[in-house]
gemmi code that builds the backbone of each chain (N, CA, C; Angstrom):
import gemmi

chains = {
    "A": [
        ("MET", (-11.702, 4.846, 5.247), (-12.059, 4.151, 3.994), (-10.918, 3.239, 3.549)),
        ("LYS", (-11.208, 1.967, 3.367), (-10.180, 1.015, 2.922), (-10.494, 0.559, 1.497)),
        ("ARG", (-9.592, 0.874, 0.578), (-9.794, 0.590, -0.844), (-9.175, -0.743, -1.254)),
        ("ALA", (-9.762, -1.321, -2.305), (-9.217, -2.566, -2.853), (-9.521, -2.618, -4.347)),
        ("LEU", (-8.812, -3.497, -5.016), (-8.939, -3.668, -6.460), (-9.343, -5.114, -6.733)),
        ("VAL", (-10.342, -5.283, -7.604), (-10.684, -6.623, -8.079), (-10.501, -6.654, -9.592)),
        ("LEU", (-9.683, -7.577, -10.062), (-9.474, -7.779, -11.499), (-10.488, -8.818, -11.947)),
        ("PHE", (-11.402, -8.399, -12.811), (-12.519, -9.256, -13.220), (-12.225, -9.814, -14.610)),
        ("ALA", (-12.090, -11.139, -14.700), (-11.741, -11.786, -15.974), (-12.804, -12.809, -16.348)),
        ("HIS", (-12.745, -13.296, -17.565), (-13.798, -14.182, -18.057), (-13.760, -15.563, -17.419)),
        ("GLY", (-12.557, -16.173, -17.378), (-12.455, -17.571, -16.956), (-12.400, -18.481, -18.168)),
        ("ALA", (-11.785, -19.661, -18.020), (-11.653, -20.616, -19.129), (-11.452, -22.010, -18.554)),
        ("ARG", (-11.551, -23.011, -19.417), (-11.358, -24.387, -18.951), (-9.881, -24.692, -18.667)),
        ("ALA", (-8.977, -24.168, -19.514), (-7.546, -24.481, -19.379), (-6.917, -23.630, -18.282)),
        ("ALA", (-6.275, -24.286, -17.312), (-5.651, -23.564, -16.199), (-4.592, -22.585, -16.720)),
        ("SER", (-3.918, -22.938, -17.825), (-2.864, -22.083, -18.404), (-3.402, -20.704, -18.784)),
        ("TRP", (-4.695, -20.621, -19.072), (-5.296, -19.364, -19.487), (-5.140, -18.285, -18.431)),
        ("ALA", (-5.161, -18.675, -17.168), (-5.168, -17.689, -16.085), (-3.804, -17.039, -15.857)),
        ("ALA", (-2.734, -17.565, -16.453), (-1.376, -17.099, -16.132), (-1.195, -15.583, -16.261)),
        ("PRO", (-1.570, -14.937, -17.383), (-1.322, -13.494, -17.467), (-2.161, -12.680, -16.479)),
        ("PHE", (-3.313, -13.196, -16.078), (-4.144, -12.503, -15.097), (-3.504, -12.605, -13.703)),
        ("GLU", (-2.938, -13.782, -13.417), (-2.240, -13.955, -12.134), (-0.992, -13.086, -12.091)),
        ("ARG", (-0.291, -12.968, -13.243), (0.905, -12.130, -13.292), (0.531, -10.662, -13.077)),
        ("LEU", (-0.579, -10.251, -13.686), (-1.068, -8.883, -13.508), (-1.380, -8.632, -12.026)),
        ("ARG", (-2.091, -9.542, -11.414), (-2.409, -9.409, -9.979), (-1.143, -9.326, -9.123)),
        ("ASP", (-0.178, -10.215, -9.402), (1.036, -10.249, -8.587), (1.844, -8.959, -8.759)),
        ("GLY", (1.896, -8.445, -9.999), (2.615, -7.192, -10.244), (1.961, -6.021, -9.516)),
        ("LEU", (0.629, -6.012, -9.494), (-0.097, -4.936, -8.815), (0.080, -5.018, -7.297)),
        ("ARG", (0.155, -6.231, -6.782), (0.381, -6.376, -5.333), (1.738, -5.786, -4.946)),
        ("GLU", (2.735, -5.967, -5.814), (4.062, -5.369, -5.548), (3.994, -3.855, -5.646)),
        ("GLN", (3.230, -3.380, -6.655), (3.194, -1.948, -6.944), (2.319, -1.190, -5.935)),
        ("LEU", (1.360, -1.876, -5.334), (0.395, -1.244, -4.428), (0.407, -1.923, -3.058)),
        ("PRO", (1.541, -1.842, -2.355), (1.569, -2.520, -1.045), (0.521, -1.883, -0.135)),
        ("GLY", (-0.213, -2.697, 0.580), (-1.256, -2.179, 1.465), (-2.632, -2.156, 0.824)),
        ("THR", (-2.692, -2.287, -0.491), (-3.988, -2.342, -1.168), (-4.278, -3.788, -1.582)),
        ("PRO", (-5.359, -4.370, -1.084), (-5.692, -5.740, -1.508), (-6.004, -5.780, -3.003)),
        ("VAL", (-5.444, -6.739, -3.705), (-5.702, -6.937, -5.135), (-6.037, -8.410, -5.329)),
        ("THR", (-7.261, -8.672, -5.817), (-7.630, -10.074, -6.034), (-8.246, -10.259, -7.417)),
        ("LEU", (-8.236, -11.507, -7.876), (-8.836, -11.893, -9.145), (-10.235, -12.436, -8.902)),
        ("ALA", (-11.127, -12.206, -9.882), (-12.452, -12.832, -9.837), (-12.852, -13.167, -11.268)),
        ("PHE", (-13.697, -14.173, -11.424), (-14.044, -14.657, -12.759), (-15.551, -14.643, -12.979)),
        ("LEU", (-15.917, -14.491, -14.252), (-17.330, -14.539, -14.627), (-17.835, -15.976, -14.626)),
        ("GLU", (-17.022, -16.896, -15.163), (-17.447, -18.290, -15.243), (-16.240, -19.209, -15.374)),
        ("LEU", (-16.447, -20.467, -15.158), (-15.469, -21.537, -15.367), (-14.315, -21.562, -14.361)),
        ("MET", (-14.007, -20.453, -13.714), (-12.948, -20.421, -12.701), (-13.467, -19.768, -11.428)),
        ("GLU", (-12.780, -20.022, -10.328), (-13.156, -19.468, -9.017), (-12.067, -18.531, -8.509)),
        ("PRO", (-12.415, -17.545, -7.644), (-13.760, -17.213, -7.168), (-14.531, -16.398, -8.183)),
        ("ARG", (-15.870, -16.433, -8.063), (-16.724, -15.544, -8.850), (-16.725, -14.167, -8.177)),
        ("LEU", (-17.227, -13.174, -8.903), (-17.160, -11.798, -8.405), (-17.850, -11.594, -7.050)),
        ("PRO", (-19.077, -12.100, -6.842), (-19.714, -11.848, -5.533), (-18.895, -12.423, -4.368)),
        ("GLU", (-18.298, -13.592, -4.577), (-17.510, -14.207, -3.504), (-16.218, -13.415, -3.257)),
        ("ALA", (-15.603, -12.926, -4.331), (-14.372, -12.147, -4.179), (-14.646, -10.859, -3.400)),
        ("VAL", (-15.788, -10.226, -3.698), (-16.150, -8.990, -2.989), (-16.458, -9.299, -1.520)),
        ("THR", (-17.210, -10.349, -1.282), (-17.558, -10.709, 0.096), (-16.297, -10.941, 0.932)),
        ("ALA", (-15.303, -11.582, 0.329), (-14.049, -11.837, 1.057), (-13.349, -10.512, 1.382)),
        ("GLN", (-13.351, -9.545, 0.463), (-12.696, -8.266, 0.747), (-13.466, -7.480, 1.809)),
        ("VAL", (-14.800, -7.505, 1.732), (-15.606, -6.801, 2.735), (-15.353, -7.409, 4.123)),
        ("ALA", (-15.215, -8.719, 4.183), (-14.931, -9.388, 5.453), (-13.582, -8.951, 6.009)),
        ("ASP", (-12.680, -8.484, 5.132), (-11.369, -7.980, 5.566), (-11.412, -6.479, 5.873)),
        ("GLY", (-12.596, -5.883, 5.856), (-12.710, -4.467, 6.228), (-12.693, -3.492, 5.063)),
        ("VAL", (-12.683, -3.995, 3.827), (-12.679, -3.112, 2.660), (-14.073, -2.504, 2.477)),
        ("ASP", (-14.117, -1.190, 2.165), (-15.424, -0.571, 1.917), (-15.448, 0.257, 0.628)),
        ("ASP", (-14.408, 0.121, -0.199), (-14.341, 0.881, -1.461), (-13.603, 0.006, -2.482)),
        ("ILE", (-14.360, -0.594, -3.391), (-13.773, -1.546, -4.343), (-13.887, -1.011, -5.769)),
        ("THR", (-12.761, -1.031, -6.470), (-12.762, -0.737, -7.899), (-12.613, -2.052, -8.658)),
        ("VAL", (-13.565, -2.321, -9.544), (-13.514, -3.530, -10.366), (-12.968, -3.144, -11.744)),
        ("VAL", (-11.861, -3.733, -12.136), (-11.313, -3.489, -13.478), (-11.592, -4.713, -14.342)),
        ("PRO", (-12.407, -4.554, -15.383), (-12.667, -5.678, -16.289), (-11.438, -5.945, -17.155)),
        ("VAL", (-10.797, -7.079, -16.938), (-9.638, -7.457, -17.744), (-10.176, -8.216, -18.965)),
        ("PHE", (-10.851, -7.442, -19.780), (-11.454, -7.902, -21.036), (-10.939, -6.966, -22.124)),
        ("LEU", (-10.729, -7.479, -23.321), (-10.293, -6.604, -24.413), (-11.456, -5.779, -24.934)),
        ("GLY", (-12.580, -6.423, -25.214), (-13.719, -5.724, -25.798), (-14.892, -5.676, -24.842)),
        ("GLN", (-15.801, -4.772, -25.141), (-16.958, -4.565, -24.305), (-18.177, -5.203, -24.992)),
        ("GLY", (-18.402, -6.473, -24.723), (-19.546, -7.167, -25.298), (-20.588, -7.420, -24.223)),
        ("GLY", (-21.401, -8.438, -24.430), (-22.496, -8.737, -23.525), (-22.062, -8.965, -22.074)),
        ("HIS", (-20.848, -9.518, -21.892), (-20.400, -9.782, -20.512), (-20.228, -8.488, -19.726)),
        ("LEU", (-19.750, -7.424, -20.392), (-19.563, -6.151, -19.675), (-20.793, -5.263, -19.772)),
        ("LEU", (-21.568, -5.412, -20.853), (-22.756, -4.559, -21.022), (-23.921, -5.046, -20.170)),
        ("ARG", (-24.013, -6.352, -19.943), (-25.162, -6.898, -19.205), (-24.751, -7.670, -17.942)),
        ("ASP", (-23.840, -8.667, -18.097), (-23.539, -9.544, -16.955), (-22.908, -8.771, -15.797)),
        ("LEU", (-21.915, -7.908, -16.094), (-21.223, -7.201, -15.012), (-22.149, -6.207, -14.289)),
        ("PRO", (-22.939, -5.387, -15.004), (-23.864, -4.502, -14.279), (-24.869, -5.277, -13.410)),
        ("ALA", (-25.330, -6.437, -13.899), (-26.276, -7.242, -13.108), (-25.590, -7.762, -11.842)),
        ("LEU", (-24.332, -8.204, -11.988), (-23.586, -8.669, -10.809), (-23.366, -7.515, -9.832)),
        ("ALA", (-23.051, -6.326, -10.366), (-22.791, -5.169, -9.496), (-24.047, -4.794, -8.706)),
        ("GLU", (-25.192, -4.874, -9.360), (-26.448, -4.543, -8.681), (-26.695, -5.500, -7.520)),
        ("GLN", (-26.456, -6.787, -7.803), (-26.631, -7.831, -6.785), (-25.652, -7.613, -5.613)),
        ("ILE", (-24.427, -7.234, -5.928), (-23.395, -7.022, -4.897), (-23.730, -5.789, -4.054)),
        ("ARG", (-24.188, -4.718, -4.700), (-24.524, -3.496, -3.946), (-25.705, -3.745, -3.005)),
        ("ALA", (-26.650, -4.567, -3.463), (-27.799, -4.892, -2.604), (-27.348, -5.697, -1.391)),
        ("ALA", (-26.340, -6.556, -1.588), (-25.870, -7.413, -0.496), (-24.965, -6.656, 0.476)),
        ("HIS", (-24.327, -5.560, -0.012), (-23.367, -4.812, 0.827), (-23.695, -3.322, 0.753)),
        ("PRO", (-24.735, -2.864, 1.482), (-25.197, -1.472, 1.336), (-24.123, -0.439, 1.707)),
        ("GLY", (-23.175, -0.775, 2.572), (-22.162, 0.201, 2.971), (-20.973, 0.278, 2.029)),
        ("LEU", (-20.984, -0.544, 1.004), (-19.820, -0.653, 0.116), (-19.928, 0.321, -1.054)),
        ("ARG", (-18.803, 0.994, -1.365), (-18.706, 1.771, -2.603), (-18.074, 0.852, -3.652)),
        ("LEU", (-18.838, 0.562, -4.713), (-18.358, -0.362, -5.757), (-18.328, 0.382, -7.079)),
        ("GLN", (-17.129, 0.536, -7.646), (-16.985, 1.272, -8.907), (-16.524, 0.318, -10.002)),
        ("LEU", (-17.046, 0.512, -11.204), (-16.687, -0.342, -12.337), (-15.889, 0.477, -13.356)),
        ("ALA", (-14.678, 0.039, -13.632), (-13.869, 0.690, -14.669), (-14.296, 0.171, -16.045)),
        ("GLY", (-13.782, 0.790, -17.101), (-14.049, 0.314, -18.455), (-13.127, -0.843, -18.830)),
        ("ALA", (-13.442, -1.514, -19.927), (-12.643, -2.653, -20.395), (-11.191, -2.229, -20.587)),
        ("ILE", (-10.280, -3.038, -20.078), (-8.848, -2.713, -20.116), (-8.350, -2.549, -21.559)),
        ("GLY", (-8.945, -3.285, -22.496), (-8.501, -3.226, -23.892), (-8.845, -1.915, -24.593)),
        ("GLU", (-9.699, -1.104, -23.970), (-10.079, 0.188, -24.553), (-9.110, 1.298, -24.128)),
        ("ASP", (-8.273, 1.035, -23.135), (-7.350, 2.061, -22.630), (-6.296, 2.421, -23.686)),
        ("PRO", (-6.064, 3.724, -23.928), (-5.090, 4.126, -24.944), (-3.674, 3.588, -24.682)),
        ("GLY", (-3.279, 3.511, -23.408), (-1.950, 2.974, -23.100), (-1.844, 1.495, -23.439)),
        ("VAL", (-2.899, 0.746, -23.140), (-2.916, -0.691, -23.475), (-2.949, -0.852, -24.996)),
        ("GLN", (-3.723, -0.008, -25.669), (-3.771, -0.051, -27.146), (-2.371, 0.184, -27.731)),
        ("ALA", (-1.651, 1.172, -27.202), (-0.309, 1.481, -27.726), (0.626, 0.300, -27.505)),
        ("ALA", (0.549, -0.327, -26.331), (1.416, -1.474, -26.044), (1.067, -2.659, -26.953)),
        ("MET", (-0.220, -2.827, -27.251), (-0.616, -3.919, -28.156), (-0.093, -3.647, -29.564)),
        ("ARG", (-0.166, -2.364, -29.996), (0.386, -2.030, -31.324), (1.878, -2.365, -31.388)),
        ("ASP", (2.610, -1.964, -30.331), (4.054, -2.244, -30.309), (4.327, -3.742, -30.436)),
        ("TYR", (3.557, -4.535, -29.724), (3.758, -5.991, -29.783), (3.518, -6.508, -31.199)),
        ("CYS", (2.470, -6.006, -31.845), (2.160, -6.446, -33.214), (3.290, -6.069, -34.167)),
        ("VAL", (3.808, -4.844, -34.042), (4.888, -4.392, -34.927), (6.134, -5.255, -34.711)),
        ("ARG", (6.454, -5.525, -33.445), (7.636, -6.358, -33.155), (7.446, -7.786, -33.663)),
        ("SER", (6.205, -8.276, -33.635), (5.947, -9.670, -34.045), (6.048, -9.861, -35.554)),
        ("LEU", (5.783, -8.798, -36.313), (5.701, -8.914, -37.777), (6.973, -9.535, -38.362)),
        ("GLY", (6.833, -10.743, -38.862), (7.972, -11.426, -39.492), (9.019, -11.944, -38.528)),
        ("ASN", (8.773, -11.769, -37.203), (9.801, -12.124, -36.202), (9.295, -13.053, -35.118)),
        ("VAL", (8.394, -13.943, -35.462), (7.843, -14.824, -34.418), (8.847, -15.930, -34.112)),
    ],
    "B": [
        ("MET", (9.230, -11.163, -51.377), (8.375, -11.606, -50.275), (7.488, -10.456, -49.800)),
        ("LYS", (6.192, -10.680, -49.775), (5.268, -9.634, -49.322), (4.633, -10.054, -47.994)),
        ("ARG", (4.903, -9.256, -46.951), (4.452, -9.604, -45.611), (3.119, -8.945, -45.258)),
        ("ALA", (2.387, -9.582, -44.363), (1.126, -9.013, -43.878), (0.897, -9.463, -42.442)),
        ("LEU", (-0.021, -8.764, -41.787), (-0.353, -9.040, -40.394), (-1.847, -9.359, -40.311)),
        ("VAL", (-2.173, -10.430, -39.582), (-3.580, -10.714, -39.292), (-3.764, -10.682, -37.779)),
        ("LEU", (-4.676, -9.864, -37.329), (-5.024, -9.790, -35.906), (-6.172, -10.754, -35.676)),
        ("PHE", (-5.910, -11.786, -34.879), (-6.878, -12.868, -34.689), (-7.575, -12.694, -33.340)),
        ("ALA", (-8.887, -12.450, -33.382), (-9.645, -12.196, -32.152), (-10.773, -13.216, -32.011)),
        ("HIS", (-11.393, -13.244, -30.850), (-12.398, -14.272, -30.577), (-13.687, -14.058, -31.361)),
        ("GLY", (-14.217, -12.816, -31.331), (-15.552, -12.568, -31.880), (-16.584, -12.576, -30.762)),
        ("ALA", (-17.683, -11.849, -30.966), (-18.752, -11.760, -29.954), (-20.049, -11.402, -30.658)),
        ("ARG", (-21.156, -11.495, -29.927), (-22.448, -11.153, -30.521), (-22.626, -9.642, -30.658)),
        ("ALA", (-22.147, -8.878, -29.652), (-22.347, -7.414, -29.657), (-21.331, -6.747, -30.586)),
        ("ALA", (-21.841, -5.958, -31.545), (-20.946, -5.278, -32.493), (-19.968, -4.360, -31.760)),
        ("SER", (-20.403, -3.778, -30.625), (-19.547, -2.861, -29.850), (-18.265, -3.533, -29.384)),
        ("TRP", (-18.301, -4.847, -29.245), (-17.140, -5.597, -28.756), (-15.933, -5.412, -29.673)),
        ("ALA", (-16.185, -5.269, -30.963), (-15.074, -5.238, -31.930), (-14.319, -3.915, -31.941)),
        ("ALA", (-14.853, -2.872, -31.277), (-14.268, -1.526, -31.388), (-12.764, -1.471, -31.083)),
        ("PRO", (-12.267, -2.015, -29.957), (-10.833, -1.885, -29.690), (-9.966, -2.674, -30.677)),
        ("PHE", (-10.524, -3.722, -31.256), (-9.773, -4.506, -32.249), (-9.677, -3.721, -33.555)),
        ("GLU", (-10.760, -3.036, -33.909), (-10.749, -2.201, -35.111), (-9.805, -1.019, -34.922)),
        ("ARG", (-9.779, -0.455, -33.694), (-8.881, 0.666, -33.418), (-7.423, 0.205, -33.510)),
        ("LEU", (-7.150, -1.001, -32.997), (-5.800, -1.571, -33.091), (-5.398, -1.745, -34.552)),
        ("ARG", (-6.291, -2.315, -35.357), (-6.024, -2.490, -36.785), (-5.771, -1.141, -37.478)),
        ("ASP", (-6.608, -0.162, -37.197), (-6.465, 1.136, -37.860), (-5.154, 1.819, -37.468)),
        ("GLY", (-4.785, 1.715, -36.181), (-3.518, 2.296, -35.721), (-2.326, 1.628, -36.389)),
        ("LEU", (-2.401, 0.312, -36.557), (-1.297, -0.418, -37.197), (-1.197, -0.076, -38.681)),
        ("ARG", (-2.336, 0.141, -39.313), (-2.296, 0.526, -40.735), (-1.586, 1.873, -40.896)),
        ("GLU", (-1.804, 2.788, -39.953), (-1.085, 4.079, -40.001), (0.403, 3.893, -39.747)),
        ("GLN", (0.701, 2.996, -38.769), (2.088, 2.818, -38.348), (2.898, 2.006, -39.360)),
        ("LEU", (2.216, 1.167, -40.140), (2.893, 0.257, -41.080), (2.372, 0.477, -42.500)),
        ("PRO", (2.608, 1.657, -43.059), (2.095, 1.869, -44.413), (2.757, 0.877, -45.373)),
        ("GLY", (1.971, 0.295, -46.257), (2.517, -0.684, -47.196), (2.376, -2.118, -46.727)),
        ("THR", (2.087, -2.318, -45.425), (1.871, -3.681, -44.909), (0.378, -3.898, -44.690)),
        ("PRO", (-0.218, -4.874, -45.378), (-1.641, -5.140, -45.130), (-1.861, -5.608, -43.691)),
        ("VAL", (-2.860, -5.045, -43.038), (-3.238, -5.439, -41.678), (-4.741, -5.685, -41.676)),
        ("THR", (-5.140, -6.914, -41.358), (-6.580, -7.213, -41.336), (-6.952, -7.950, -40.054)),
        ("LEU", (-8.227, -7.890, -39.730), (-8.790, -8.585, -38.576), (-9.388, -9.914, -39.025)),
        ("ALA", (-9.328, -10.913, -38.156), (-10.035, -12.179, -38.413), (-10.547, -12.691, -37.075)),
        ("PHE", (-11.629, -13.469, -37.124), (-12.275, -13.917, -35.893), (-12.377, -15.439, -35.836)),
        ("LEU", (-12.407, -15.944, -34.605), (-12.589, -17.380, -34.408), (-14.053, -17.767, -34.607)),
        ("GLU", (-14.952, -16.958, -34.087), (-16.376, -17.284, -34.190), (-17.219, -16.025, -34.019)),
        ("LEU", (-18.465, -16.105, -34.393), (-19.501, -15.067, -34.197), (-19.326, -13.813, -35.058)),
        ("MET", (-18.111, -13.542, -35.565), (-17.901, -12.385, -36.435), (-17.144, -12.820, -37.682)),
        ("GLU", (-17.231, -11.994, -38.725), (-16.564, -12.282, -40.001), (-15.511, -11.232, -40.274)),
        ("PRO", (-14.466, -11.544, -41.064), (-14.172, -12.850, -41.661), (-13.520, -13.793, -40.650)),
        ("ARG", (-13.623, -15.090, -40.926), (-12.892, -16.077, -40.146), (-11.450, -16.131, -40.663)),
        ("LEU", (-10.574, -16.774, -39.893), (-9.147, -16.775, -40.237), (-8.847, -17.320, -41.637)),
        ("PRO", (-9.391, -18.471, -42.052), (-9.043, -18.982, -43.392), (-9.426, -18.008, -44.504)),
        ("GLU", (-10.567, -17.347, -44.376), (-11.009, -16.401, -45.400), (-10.117, -15.155, -45.405)),
        ("ALA", (-9.718, -14.683, -44.225), (-8.844, -13.505, -44.153), (-7.500, -13.812, -44.819)),
        ("VAL", (-6.983, -15.028, -44.591), (-5.699, -15.412, -45.196), (-5.848, -15.549, -46.712)),
        ("THR", (-6.920, -16.179, -47.162), (-7.145, -16.346, -48.600), (-7.195, -14.996, -49.302)),
        ("ALA", (-7.839, -14.017, -48.660), (-7.921, -12.680, -49.256), (-6.539, -12.045, -49.366)),
        ("GLN", (-5.688, -12.227, -48.353), (-4.346, -11.644, -48.416), (-3.496, -12.346, -49.476)),
        ("VAL", (-3.612, -13.675, -49.561), (-2.848, -14.429, -50.566), (-3.263, -13.994, -51.977)),
        ("ALA", (-4.568, -13.742, -52.145), (-5.068, -13.275, -53.453), (-4.474, -11.913, -53.811)),
        ("ASP", (-4.053, -11.147, -52.785), (-3.415, -9.840, -53.006), (-1.904, -9.961, -53.153)),
        ("GLY", (-1.380, -11.191, -53.234), (0.055, -11.376, -53.463), (0.887, -11.535, -52.205)),
        ("VAL", (0.257, -11.612, -51.030), (0.989, -11.807, -49.770), (1.485, -13.249, -49.691)),
        ("ASP", (2.748, -13.446, -49.254), (3.247, -14.815, -49.086), (3.918, -15.041, -47.730)),
        ("ASP", (3.765, -14.077, -46.805), (4.368, -14.212, -45.463), (3.439, -13.519, -44.470)),
        ("ILE", (2.683, -14.317, -43.730), (1.673, -13.766, -42.815), (2.033, -14.067, -41.359)),
        ("THR", (2.004, -13.024, -40.537), (2.141, -13.202, -39.093), (0.758, -13.037, -38.470)),
        ("VAL", (0.341, -14.052, -37.729), (-0.948, -14.000, -37.028), (-0.678, -13.644, -35.571)),
        ("VAL", (-1.243, -12.530, -35.107), (-1.114, -12.149, -33.696), (-2.441, -12.414, -32.998)),
        ("PRO", (-2.460, -13.355, -32.046), (-3.687, -13.625, -31.300), (-3.976, -12.474, -30.330)),
        ("VAL", (-5.037, -11.718, -30.610), (-5.426, -10.628, -29.715), (-6.346, -11.241, -28.654)),
        ("PHE", (-5.709, -12.050, -27.832), (-6.345, -12.736, -26.717), (-5.508, -12.411, -25.482)),
        ("LEU", (-6.148, -12.296, -24.318), (-5.378, -12.038, -23.107), (-4.685, -13.310, -22.628)),
        ("GLY", (-5.432, -14.411, -22.566), (-4.877, -15.650, -22.049), (-4.789, -16.723, -23.115)),
        ("GLN", (-3.987, -17.721, -22.816), (-3.763, -18.808, -23.754), (-4.547, -20.031, -23.280)),
        ("GLY", (-5.790, -20.121, -23.709), (-6.621, -21.258, -23.349), (-6.828, -22.161, -24.549)),
        ("GLY", (-7.928, -22.908, -24.537), (-8.196, -23.881, -25.598), (-8.216, -23.277, -26.994)),
        ("HIS", (-8.658, -22.027, -27.113), (-8.732, -21.412, -28.444), (-7.339, -21.266, -29.064)),
        ("LEU", (-6.353, -20.938, -28.229), (-4.994, -20.775, -28.785), (-4.195, -22.070, -28.727)),
        ("LEU", (-4.518, -22.934, -27.775), (-3.770, -24.188, -27.647), (-4.228, -25.221, -28.667)),
        ("ARG", (-5.515, -25.182, -29.036), (-6.040, -26.205, -29.959), (-6.629, -25.615, -31.234)),
        ("ASP", (-7.576, -24.651, -31.099), (-8.291, -24.161, -32.290), (-7.353, -23.467, -33.275)),
        ("LEU", (-6.479, -22.590, -32.788), (-5.609, -21.849, -33.703), (-4.606, -22.765, -34.417)),
        ("PRO", (-3.921, -23.680, -33.709), (-3.021, -24.595, -34.435), (-3.765, -25.434, -35.484)),
        ("ALA", (-4.986, -25.868, -35.183), (-5.756, -26.657, -36.157), (-6.086, -25.803, -37.379)),
        ("LEU", (-6.462, -24.539, -37.165), (-6.738, -23.637, -38.283), (-5.462, -23.404, -39.098)),
        ("ALA", (-4.338, -23.238, -38.409), (-3.073, -22.973, -39.108), (-2.689, -24.159, -39.991)),
        ("GLU", (-2.915, -25.363, -39.483), (-2.598, -26.568, -40.255), (-3.432, -26.615, -41.536)),
        ("GLN", (-4.714, -26.319, -41.376), (-5.645, -26.304, -42.514), (-5.239, -25.221, -43.531)),
        ("ILE", (-4.822, -24.060, -43.039), (-4.429, -22.954, -43.920), (-3.143, -23.289, -44.665)),
        ("ARG", (-2.173, -23.881, -43.957), (-0.892, -24.238, -44.606), (-1.113, -25.281, -45.693)),
        ("ALA", (-2.048, -26.216, -45.447), (-2.341, -27.233, -46.466), (-2.975, -26.591, -47.696)),
        ("ALA", (-3.789, -25.561, -47.480), (-4.480, -24.904, -48.599), (-3.563, -23.956, -49.368)),
        ("HIS", (-2.495, -23.469, -48.706), (-1.589, -22.484, -49.343), (-0.136, -22.933, -49.144)),
        ("PRO", (0.315, -23.911, -49.942), (1.641, -24.498, -49.711), (2.789, -23.485, -49.852)),
        ("GLY", (2.611, -22.411, -50.625), (3.691, -21.439, -50.809), (3.733, -20.358, -49.741)),
        ("LEU", (2.815, -20.421, -48.805), (2.680, -19.349, -47.807), (3.512, -19.651, -46.560)),
        ("ARG", (4.209, -18.607, -46.056), (4.850, -18.713, -44.744), (3.870, -18.133, -43.724)),
        ("LEU", (3.402, -18.972, -42.802), (2.401, -18.549, -41.812), (2.994, -18.709, -40.418)),
        ("GLN", (3.156, -17.594, -39.712), (3.743, -17.642, -38.379), (2.714, -17.228, -37.332)),
        ("LEU", (2.741, -17.890, -36.183), (1.795, -17.596, -35.106), (2.532, -16.965, -33.929)),
        ("ALA", (2.161, -15.764, -33.556), (2.734, -15.122, -32.370), (2.039, -15.655, -31.114)),
        ("GLY", (2.553, -15.302, -29.956), (1.918, -15.685, -28.693), (0.785, -14.718, -28.350)),
        ("ALA", (-0.019, -15.093, -27.369), (-1.145, -14.251, -26.935), (-0.651, -12.861, -26.544)),
        ("ILE", (-1.344, -11.831, -27.024), (-0.933, -10.447, -26.790), (-0.903, -10.109, -25.296)),
        ("GLY", (-1.771, -10.747, -24.514), (-1.847, -10.468, -23.077), (-0.654, -10.974, -22.287)),
        ("GLU", (0.177, -11.820, -22.910), (1.364, -12.358, -22.232), (2.576, -11.445, -22.435)),
        ("ASP", (2.479, -10.478, -23.340), (3.614, -9.599, -23.637), (3.924, -8.693, -22.436)),
        ("PRO", (5.194, -8.583, -22.035), (5.546, -7.754, -20.873), (5.137, -6.285, -21.032)),
        ("GLY", (5.210, -5.751, -22.248), (4.804, -4.354, -22.471), (3.302, -4.170, -22.272)),
        ("VAL", (2.535, -5.136, -22.761), (1.068, -5.081, -22.575), (0.735, -5.258, -21.088)),
        ("GLN", (1.460, -6.161, -20.434), (1.250, -6.350, -18.991), (1.505, -5.051, -18.221)),
        ("ALA", (2.583, -4.347, -18.567), (2.924, -3.102, -17.861), (1.834, -2.051, -18.088)),
        ("ALA", (1.335, -1.963, -19.335), (0.282, -0.989, -19.638), (-1.008, -1.345, -18.889)),
        ("MET", (-1.296, -2.630, -18.772), (-2.503, -3.043, -18.034), (-2.357, -2.702, -16.553)),
        ("ARG", (-1.145, -2.896, -16.003), (-0.912, -2.528, -14.595), (-1.155, -1.034, -14.398)),
        ("ASP", (-0.607, -0.220, -15.319), (-0.786, 1.238, -15.211), (-2.273, 1.609, -15.215)),
        ("TYR", (-3.022, 0.969, -16.091), (-4.457, 1.269, -16.163), (-5.152, 0.917, -14.840)),
        ("CYS", (-4.798, -0.210, -14.255), (-5.411, -0.626, -12.983), (-5.063, 0.364, -11.878)),
        ("VAL", (-3.811, 0.795, -11.825), (-3.388, 1.736, -10.773), (-4.132, 3.058, -10.932)),
        ("ARG", (-4.254, 3.538, -12.176), (-4.961, 4.806, -12.419), (-6.450, 4.682, -12.093)),
        ("SER", (-7.027, 3.487, -12.316), (-8.467, 3.286, -12.084), (-8.811, 3.241, -10.606)),
        ("LEU", (-7.874, 2.837, -9.772), (-8.144, 2.607, -8.346), (-8.737, 3.854, -7.688)),
        ("GLY", (-9.998, 3.768, -7.335), (-10.676, 4.876, -6.660), (-11.009, 6.045, -7.566)),
        ("ASN", (-10.701, 5.949, -8.862), (-10.875, 7.083, -9.780), (-11.699, 6.749, -11.009)),
        ("VAL", (-12.672, 5.885, -10.860), (-13.460, 5.516, -12.040), (-14.458, 6.635, -12.360)),
    ],
}
model = gemmi.Model(1)
for chain_id, residues in chains.items():
    chain = gemmi.Chain(chain_id)
    for i, (resn, *xyz) in enumerate(residues, 1):
        res = gemmi.Residue()
        res.name, res.seqid = resn, gemmi.SeqId(i, " ")
        for name, pos in zip(("N", "CA", "C"), xyz):
            atom = gemmi.Atom()
            atom.name, atom.element = name, gemmi.Element(name[0])
            atom.pos, atom.b_iso = gemmi.Position(*pos), 0.0
            res.add_atom(atom)
        chain.add_residue(res)
    model.add_chain(chain)
structure = gemmi.Structure()
structure.add_model(model)
structure.setup_entities()
């Protein structure tokens, strides 16, 4: 079984928007040598999720965890992501595809966001 | 000088989307007793930023730090937020209004997001 990670982000028109997602990917590649880590987008940026998965499957991956790099769980995670996952599972019957929860809901991420807010208060 | 914090988020159609932002606000209110902490949205949810600031100024606040609870810095933070800040400063000449950087760019938030991704790998 060969595992991989896909960081699923929204996408935006401004190229600058992608910087923290690319930094997250690059940090994970250092932290997880041997595990493929790639970015995929819902819209406006490439690659989209089905293409990102197809590329990993072509590299021999058969167990993919998708982490939604979204703060909140709105329509994109409640409807768009499950629909994409269904389409991907139909296209790759041998693939195990797991969907994590929104990164912004994680208690550790919440604590780090609180710290940033406290440090920012009056000190921008 | 009375300081306050405004957490500035995008907004979405699904009410469930706001949950992690409300949790962040509630945690900060516990951590910063005596400092007003409120949420404001760019679109789709209320209150919008100008109304949130007006409410704090009416409560005697004269130094507001706005923390963009956005992962990436795209058009909303590069154009929409500065335009809103200009409009707010014109409406409240005695107010000190400071804008922090996108929360997703903070190294502490990045580290917490990496940890969440590593823990999620194969364990959703």
